[in-house]
C-alpha positions, 0 to 999 in steps of 0.5 A: 206417673208422668215423666215430668213428675218422676224423680230420682230420689236418694234415700240416706238411712234405711232404718224403720222410717227410711225403709217405709219411705223408700217403698212409698217412693217406689210405689209412686213410681220414683226411681229410688236408690238407698244407702245405709252405713250397714249395707245389709240393711240397705240390701233388705230394702232393695226391690225392683226399682230400688237399688243399693249404692256403695257410697253416699256419693254414688247414691246422691249423684244424679239425684233430683231429691236427696232425703236424709233420715238418720239418728241425729245431727252428728250422723247427718253432718258426717254423711254431709261431708260426702253428700254435699260435693255430690249434690247436683246444682238443681237437686233438693236435700230434704233433711228429715232427721229429727235434730231440733233447730240448733241441729239444723243450724249446725248442719246448714253451717257445716255443710255450707249447702244452699239446697237444704229444706228443713223437712222432719216427718211426723209419723212412724212405721205404718205411715211411712210404709203407707205414704201417709207421713206429715211433712213439716217444712221450712226453707226456700219455697222454690226448693219445696216446690221442686221436691213436691213429687217426692213429698207427695209420695211420702205424705198425706199432707204437709205443714209449711212452718216458714221460709227460714231453716229451723222453723220446721225442726222447732215445730217437730220438737213441739209435736214430739213433746206431746208424743213422748208426754202422752206415751208416758202418761198412757204408761202410767195409767196402764201401770196404775190400772194393773196395780189396782187390780183393774183390767187396763183394757177398760181404761182404753175402753173408757176413754174411747171416742170421748174428748180425752181419747187419743189414737196414740194412747189407744195404739201405744196402750194396746202395745203396753197391755200386750207387751208387744214392743215391736219397734215402730218408733224406737225408745232410744230415738224417743229418748234422744228427742226428749233430750232435744226437747229438754234443751229447747224448753230450757233455752226458751226460759220455760220450766223443764219439770215435765220433760225432765220427768219424761226424759228420766222415764225413757232413760230408765227404760233404755238402761233396762235394755229396751232401747231398741224396743218401741217407745211404748216400752217406757211402760217398763219404767213403772 
């Protein structure tokens, strides 16, 4: 990587996604500094070329690109109080937390920053670690172009949703509505197979390679069959997103029957103690 394309990137949030993103950025040659509310989680990410900041201010100072990848809009607004004053005049803030269009509007209003790109990411643990996420982007073209070296390190491709903040976050909810729905439907089929005395692996084998197949169904279905709920996309994160989706569906004047059912299933699985497990643990609701 040349000097012209090497950037200093501050990554705020070192959960499952943030950890993978930090390593992808460093592998591409970027200078990476991380911050997490629980410092030990940030320290677990640190390697040669990835440093840990004591404060958000320390992380953001002198960064070319800042990435926020936190749990929800409230968490982003809280760190923004320290982030924005430390943000350089030419820095770009990639806001990658899934917050929905209302959430990104609140963040933009309360932070009063004109350096934000709405940049939610599609993908979970493995794509984050491999630099193969899909970035959904909306915001000023000049800011997106300025952050392109960091985006290239994180993604297999980008989808431009428009130049208005909120379009990318809206698209993220559209995509996640599909993801939580197909995961719930896979859980139902796995549970039904087991209840009818059929090996659920035969369900996955039957759809494999056909028009009804899905890589997500194969991945999450295998997790359900093996009862391996190691987190790739935590169930409580999916539950939070299902709530955002339900609000968006209702706000658009559409029927909420399907998302209501999905939200109820994820709520039941979370209440049963599976909130920190992978979202495939929605199987337990059946």
